[in-house]
C-alpha positions as CSV (number, residue, x, y, z in Angstrom):
1,M,-26.5,-5.8,-5.7
2,A,-24.6,-4.9,-8.9
3,D,-21.8,-2.3,-8.6
4,H,-22.5,0.4,-11.2
5,R,-19.5,2.5,-10.2
6,P,-17.2,3.1,-13.2
7,S,-13.9,1.2,-13.3
8,P,-10.8,3.3,-12.7
9,P,-8.7,4.1,-15.7
10,Q,-5.9,1.7,-16.5
11,R,-2.6,3.0,-15.1
12,P,0.7,3.1,-17.1
13,L,2.9,0.2,-16.3
14,P,6.6,0.2,-15.5
15,P,8.9,-1.2,-18.2
16,G,8.8,-5.0,-18.4
17,V,5.5,-5.4,-16.5
18,M,2.7,-7.2,-18.3
19,R,-1.0,-6.6,-17.9
20,L,-2.9,-10.0,-17.9
21,G,-6.5,-8.7,-17.3
22,R,-8.7,-7.3,-14.7
23,I,-10.4,-8.7,-11.6
24,A,-12.9,-6.6,-9.5
25,G,-11.9,-3.5,-11.4
26,S,-8.1,-4.1,-10.7
27,D,-5.4,-4.8,-13.1
28,V,-3.6,-8.2,-12.8
29,V,0.0,-7.6,-13.7
30,L,3.1,-9.8,-14.1
31,T,6.5,-8.5,-13.2
32,P,9.7,-9.7,-14.9
33,S,10.8,-11.4,-11.7
34,W,8.0,-14.0,-12.2
35,F,9.8,-15.5,-15.1
36,L,12.8,-16.1,-12.9
37,I,10.8,-18.0,-10.3
38,A,8.9,-19.8,-13.1
39,I,12.2,-21.0,-14.6
40,L,13.5,-22.0,-11.2
41,I,10.3,-24.0,-10.5
42,A,10.6,-25.7,-13.9
43,V,14.2,-26.7,-13.2
44,M,13.3,-28.0,-9.7
45,V,10.3,-30.0,-10.9
46,A,11.8,-31.4,-14.1
47,P,13.6,-34.4,-12.3
48,A,10.2,-35.4,-10.7
49,V,8.5,-35.1,-14.1
50,E,11.2,-37.4,-15.6
51,Q,10.5,-40.0,-12.9
52,V,6.8,-40.0,-13.5
53,E,7.0,-39.8,-17.3
54,P,10.4,-41.1,-18.5
55,G,11.7,-40.2,-21.9
56,L,10.1,-36.7,-22.2
57,G,13.5,-35.1,-22.8
58,A,13.4,-31.3,-22.9
59,A,9.6,-31.5,-22.7
60,K,10.0,-32.2,-18.9
61,Y,10.9,-28.5,-18.5
62,V,7.7,-27.5,-20.3
63,A,5.8,-29.7,-17.9
64,G,7.6,-28.0,-15.0
65,L,6.7,-24.6,-16.5
66,A,3.1,-25.6,-16.7
67,F,3.3,-26.6,-13.0
68,A,4.5,-23.1,-12.2
69,V,1.6,-21.6,-14.1
70,I,-0.9,-23.8,-12.1
71,L,0.8,-22.8,-8.9
72,Y,0.6,-19.1,-9.7
73,G,-3.0,-19.5,-10.8
74,S,-3.7,-20.5,-7.2
75,V,-1.7,-17.5,-6.0
76,L,-3.9,-15.3,-8.2
77,L,-7.1,-16.8,-6.6
78,H,-5.7,-16.0,-3.2
79,E,-4.9,-12.3,-4.1
80,A,-8.2,-11.9,-6.1
81,A,-10.1,-12.9,-2.9
82,H,-8.4,-10.0,-1.1
83,A,-9.3,-7.6,-3.9
84,V,-12.9,-8.7,-4.2
85,M,-13.5,-8.4,-0.5
86,A,-11.8,-5.0,-0.2
87,H,-13.9,-3.8,-3.2
88,R,-17.1,-5.0,-1.7
89,L,-16.3,-3.2,1.5
90,G,-15.8,0.0,-0.4
91,Y,-12.0,0.3,-0.4
92,P,-10.1,1.4,-3.6
93,V,-8.0,-1.5,-4.9
94,G,-4.9,-1.0,-7.0
95,P,-3.2,-3.7,-9.1
96,I,-2.9,-7.4,-8.2
97,T,0.8,-8.1,-8.8
98,L,2.3,-11.6,-9.4
99,N,6.1,-11.6,-8.7
100,F,9.0,-13.6,-7.5
101,L,7.7,-14.0,-4.0
102,G,4.1,-14.9,-5.0
103,G,1.6,-12.1,-5.2
104,A,0.4,-8.8,-3.7
105,T,-2.8,-6.9,-3.8
106,S,-2.6,-3.1,-3.5
107,I,-5.4,-1.9,-1.2
108,E,-5.0,1.9,-1.3
109,D,-6.7,2.9,1.9
110,E,-6.1,1.8,5.5
111,S,-8.8,-0.3,7.0
112,R,-11.4,1.9,8.8
113,R,-12.7,-0.8,11.2
114,P,-11.2,-3.9,12.8
115,R,-13.9,-6.0,11.1
116,D,-12.8,-4.8,7.7
117,E,-9.2,-5.6,8.4
118,F,-10.1,-9.1,9.5
119,L,-12.3,-9.9,6.6
120,I,-9.9,-8.6,3.9
121,A,-7.0,-10.5,5.5
122,V,-8.7,-13.8,6.3
123,V,-10.4,-14.4,3.0
124,G,-7.0,-15.0,1.2
125,P,-5.8,-17.9,3.3
126,L,-9.3,-19.4,3.4
127,T,-9.4,-19.3,-0.4
128,S,-6.1,-21.2,-0.5
129,L,-7.3,-23.8,2.0
130,V,-10.5,-24.3,-0.1
131,V,-8.4,-24.7,-3.3
132,G,-6.2,-27.1,-1.4
133,G,-9.2,-29.1,-0.2
134,V,-10.5,-29.3,-3.8
135,G,-7.1,-30.7,-4.8
136,V,-7.4,-33.4,-2.1
137,L,-10.8,-34.4,-3.4
138,L,-9.4,-34.6,-6.9
139,W,-6.5,-36.7,-5.6
140,W,-9.1,-39.2,-4.1
141,A,-10.6,-39.4,-7.6
142,G,-7.4,-41.4,-8.6
143,P,-5.6,-39.5,-11.4
144,H,-2.4,-41.0,-12.8
145,G,0.9,-39.8,-14.1
146,L,1.6,-36.1,-14.6
147,L,-2.1,-35.3,-13.7
148,L,-1.6,-36.9,-10.3
149,M,1.6,-35.0,-9.9
150,A,-0.2,-31.7,-10.8
151,V,-3.1,-32.5,-8.4
152,E,-0.7,-33.3,-5.5
153,G,1.3,-30.1,-6.2
154,L,-1.9,-28.0,-6.3
155,A,-3.2,-29.5,-3.1
156,G,0.1,-29.4,-1.2
157,A,1.0,-25.9,-2.3
158,N,-2.4,-24.4,-1.5
159,L,-2.6,-26.1,1.9
160,F,0.9,-24.9,2.7
161,V,0.2,-21.3,1.5
162,G,-3.1,-21.3,3.5
163,V,-1.5,-22.5,6.7
164,L,1.7,-20.4,6.3
165,N,-0.3,-17.2,5.7
166,M,-2.2,-17.8,8.9
167,V,1.0,-17.4,10.9
168,P,0.1,-14.4,13.1
169,G,3.0,-12.2,12.0
170,L,3.2,-9.3,9.6
171,P,3.4,-9.0,6.7
172,L,1.5,-12.3,6.4
173,D,-2.3,-12.3,6.4
174,G,-2.3,-14.0,9.8
175,G,-0.5,-10.9,11.1
176,R,-3.3,-8.7,9.8
177,V,-5.8,-11.0,11.5
178,L,-4.0,-10.7,14.8
179,R,-3.7,-6.9,14.3
180,A,-7.5,-6.8,13.7
181,A,-8.1,-8.8,16.9
182,I,-5.8,-6.6,19.1
183,W,-7.3,-3.5,17.4
184,G,-10.8,-4.6,18.2
185,G,-9.9,-5.5,21.8
186,T,-7.8,-2.4,22.7
187,R,-9.0,0.2,20.2
188,D,-5.4,0.7,19.3
189,I,-4.4,-0.4,15.8
190,H,-0.8,0.6,16.4
191,K,-0.4,-1.8,19.3
192,G,-1.7,-4.6,17.1
193,T,0.8,-3.7,14.4
194,I,3.8,-3.7,16.9
195,V,2.8,-7.1,18.3
196,A,2.2,-8.7,14.9
197,G,5.4,-7.1,13.6
198,W,7.5,-8.8,16.3
199,I,5.9,-12.1,15.6
200,G,6.7,-11.6,11.9
201,R,10.4,-11.0,12.8
202,I,10.4,-14.2,14.8
203,A,8.9,-16.0,11.8
204,A,11.7,-14.5,9.6
205,A,14.4,-15.8,11.9
206,L,12.8,-19.3,11.9
207,A,12.6,-19.3,8.1
208,L,16.3,-18.4,7.9
209,L,17.3,-21.1,10.4
210,W,15.0,-23.9,9.0
211,P,17.4,-25.4,6.5
212,F,20.0,-25.9,9.3
213,F,17.5,-28.1,11.2
214,E,15.6,-29.6,8.2
215,E,17.6,-32.9,8.3
216,E,16.9,-33.5,12.0
217,V,13.2,-32.8,11.7
218,T,12.4,-34.4,8.3
219,G,15.3,-36.7,7.7
220,S,16.0,-35.1,4.3
221,Q,19.3,-33.3,3.4
222,P,18.7,-29.6,2.7
223,T,19.6,-28.5,-0.8
224,F,20.9,-25.2,-2.1
225,Y,17.4,-24.2,-3.1
226,D,16.3,-24.7,0.6
227,Y,18.9,-22.3,1.8
228,L,18.1,-19.8,-1.0
229,I,14.3,-19.9,-0.4
230,G,14.8,-19.7,3.3
231,F,16.9,-16.6,2.9
232,V,14.5,-14.9,0.5
233,V,11.5,-15.7,2.7
234,A,13.3,-14.4,5.8
235,L,14.3,-11.2,4.0
236,F,10.7,-10.7,2.9
237,L,9.2,-11.3,6.3
238,W,11.8,-9.2,8.2
239,G,11.5,-6.3,5.8
240,G,7.7,-6.3,5.8
241,A,7.4,-6.6,9.6
242,S,10.0,-3.9,10.1
243,A,8.3,-1.5,7.7
244,A,4.9,-2.1,9.4
245,M,6.4,-1.5,12.8
246,A,8.1,1.7,11.7
247,G,4.8,2.9,10.1
248,A,3.0,2.2,13.3
249,R,5.5,4.2,15.4
250,F,5.3,7.1,13.0
251,R,1.4,7.0,13.0
252,R,1.5,7.3,16.7
253,R,3.3,10.6,16.3
254,M,0.9,11.8,13.6
255,P,-1.6,13.5,15.9
256,D,1.2,15.9,16.7
257,L,0.8,17.3,13.2
258,V,-1.8,20.0,14.1
259,A,-2.6,22.5,11.4
260,R,-3.3,25.3,13.9
261,D,0.1,24.9,15.4
262,L,1.8,25.1,12.0
263,A,-0.1,28.1,10.7
264,R,1.6,31.3,9.5
265,R,0.2,34.7,10.4
266,T,-1.9,35.9,7.5
267,L,-2.6,39.3,5.9
268,A,-6.0,39.8,4.2
269,V,-5.9,42.3,1.3
270,P,-8.3,43.4,-1.5
271,A,-7.8,41.3,-4.6
272,D,-7.1,44.5,-6.7
273,L,-4.5,45.9,-4.3
274,P,-1.1,46.5,-6.1
275,L,1.2,43.5,-5.4
276,S,4.0,45.7,-4.1
277,E,1.7,47.3,-1.5
278,A,0.5,43.8,-0.4
279,V,4.0,42.7,0.1
280,R,4.9,45.8,2.0
281,R,2.0,45.4,4.3
282,A,2.8,41.7,4.9
283,H,6.4,42.6,5.8
284,E,5.2,45.3,8.2
285,A,2.7,42.9,9.8
286,Q,5.3,40.1,9.9
287,A,2.8,37.9,8.0
288,G,3.9,34.7,6.4
289,G,1.0,34.5,3.9
290,I,-1.4,36.7,2.0
291,V,-5.0,36.0,1.2
292,T,-7.1,38.1,-1.2
293,V,-10.6,39.0,-0.1
294,T,-13.7,40.6,-1.6
295,S,-15.1,44.0,-0.4
296,T,-17.2,42.1,2.1
297,G,-14.1,40.2,3.5
298,Q,-14.8,36.9,1.8
299,P,-11.6,35.1,1.0
300,V,-11.2,34.3,-2.7
301,G,-7.5,33.5,-3.3
302,L,-4.1,32.6,-1.8
303,V,-1.0,34.3,-2.9
304,N,1.4,31.6,-4.2
305,E,4.9,32.1,-2.9
306,A,6.6,30.7,-6.0
307,A,4.6,33.0,-8.3
308,L,5.4,35.9,-6.0
309,R,9.1,35.2,-6.1
310,A,9.0,34.8,-9.9
311,T,7.5,38.3,-10.3
312,P,10.2,41.0,-10.8
313,V,10.1,43.7,-8.1
314,E,9.8,46.5,-10.7
315,R,6.6,45.0,-12.1
316,R,4.8,44.5,-8.7
317,P,3.4,48.1,-8.4
318,W,1.5,47.5,-11.7
319,L,0.1,44.1,-10.9
320,P,-3.0,43.3,-8.7
321,T,-2.3,40.9,-5.9
322,A,-4.9,38.6,-7.5
323,S,-2.5,38.0,-10.4
324,V,-0.2,35.8,-8.3
325,A,-3.1,34.3,-6.2
326,R,-4.6,30.8,-6.6
327,A,-8.4,30.7,-6.5
328,L,-9.8,29.1,-3.3
329,V,-11.3,26.0,-4.9
330,D,-12.5,23.0,-2.9
331,G,-9.6,21.5,-1.0
332,L,-7.6,24.7,-0.5
333,S,-9.6,25.8,2.5
334,L,-9.2,23.5,5.6
335,P,-10.5,23.7,9.1
336,A,-7.9,25.1,11.6
337,T,-8.5,22.0,13.8
338,I,-7.5,19.4,11.2
339,H,-4.6,17.2,12.3
340,G,-2.8,13.9,12.0
341,E,-3.6,11.5,9.2
342,E,-6.7,13.6,8.2
343,L,-4.3,16.6,7.5
344,V,-1.9,14.5,5.5
345,M,-4.7,13.0,3.4
346,A,-6.2,16.4,2.7
347,I,-2.9,17.7,1.4
348,T,-2.5,14.5,-0.7
349,R,-5.9,14.9,-2.3
350,M,-5.3,18.5,-3.3
351,P,-1.5,19.2,-3.7
352,A,-0.7,22.9,-3.3
353,G,1.9,25.2,-1.8
354,E,-0.5,27.0,0.6
355,Y,-3.8,26.3,2.2
356,L,-6.2,28.6,4.0
357,L,-7.1,27.6,7.6
358,V,-10.5,28.8,8.8
359,E,-12.3,28.6,12.1
360,E,-15.7,26.9,12.6
361,D,-17.5,30.3,12.0
362,G,-15.7,30.7,8.7
363,S,-13.3,33.4,9.9
364,I,-9.7,33.3,8.6
365,Y,-7.2,31.7,11.1
366,G,-4.0,31.6,9.0
367,I,-2.1,30.1,6.1
368,L,-0.7,26.6,6.2
369,A,2.4,26.1,4.0
370,T,3.1,22.7,2.6
371,A,6.8,23.3,3.4
372,D,6.0,23.7,7.1
373,V,4.0,20.5,7.1
374,D,6.8,18.6,5.4
375,A,9.3,19.8,8.0
376,A,7.0,18.7,10.8
377,F,6.4,15.4,9.0
378,Q,10.2,14.8,8.9
379,R,10.5,15.6,12.6
380,A,7.8,13.2,13.4
381,A,9.3,10.5,11.3
382,G,12.7,11.0,13.0
């Protein structure tokens, strides 16, 4: 079935980042670091090009650069597969970024089900393996010269990327597949993240140590590039795994963020009551927030603390309380039972300084101040 949803507007790009096009409604962007790896690949491949086609001179670096473009075209197919699958499952997808380490697809919501996590993760490596398989078939067709070199590079790189990404450690796709499996079996996504994160850290240590054992295993002397790439890959794997584990530990504490427990005592006043009188009554009642109501008691506005502080004391007797209140639009009224990630997402969707908390019957429970949520958020993160 065709997707008739409008594409999201294009976002402004950071300096130096290039937009190449769109796939599945997502921008494909190229960071400046890509040019560094493209030059590095061109320099590394140039000697092999010279052996296959002697006498090319400086053109061998152009051929090496073309090889880098072909390689990153395969990376783009891998990332596009993630984006298309996430889009089909109903998740918002941000930009697809090509950079020094390869590529990344920004999926802007956490997976809602283990099945979704599995499908979004596994489709990338499978795409790489399919492209690698096509490269093997082309190799059997018997190309020669630089074309043979390109086909061998295409097949080898994609098979390597497909197999590597199935290593069951975060932040690799295989880590997400393992997390989905543990999540599905235990109903605990955080446990899956911790296990896959530790495996990702082990993979990082192996990547760092690989050049030191390369000669014993393969018989070839490690080069400077082997040590450099091993260090960069290890840094990427360790950082991604550690970030995922820290996020899982924090999310385990998220249920402790309960709106009801963070609420301030609230004073309800008529919207036309002089502001000075509303403040006096709030102090007397030791209330931390003021809500304006109609004559029937229906809440209509929240007094904004910043606007209140900015109003001179001498003017407050002549101003209605409604003059410093924000209308209760959708998103500013939350259930008193809201907690955890749902609470954080609600605040993210409608940024404000204060929110009205209401009971199931619609009665006012209290005021939730963003500053109080931030403080509790920091305590949970610590």
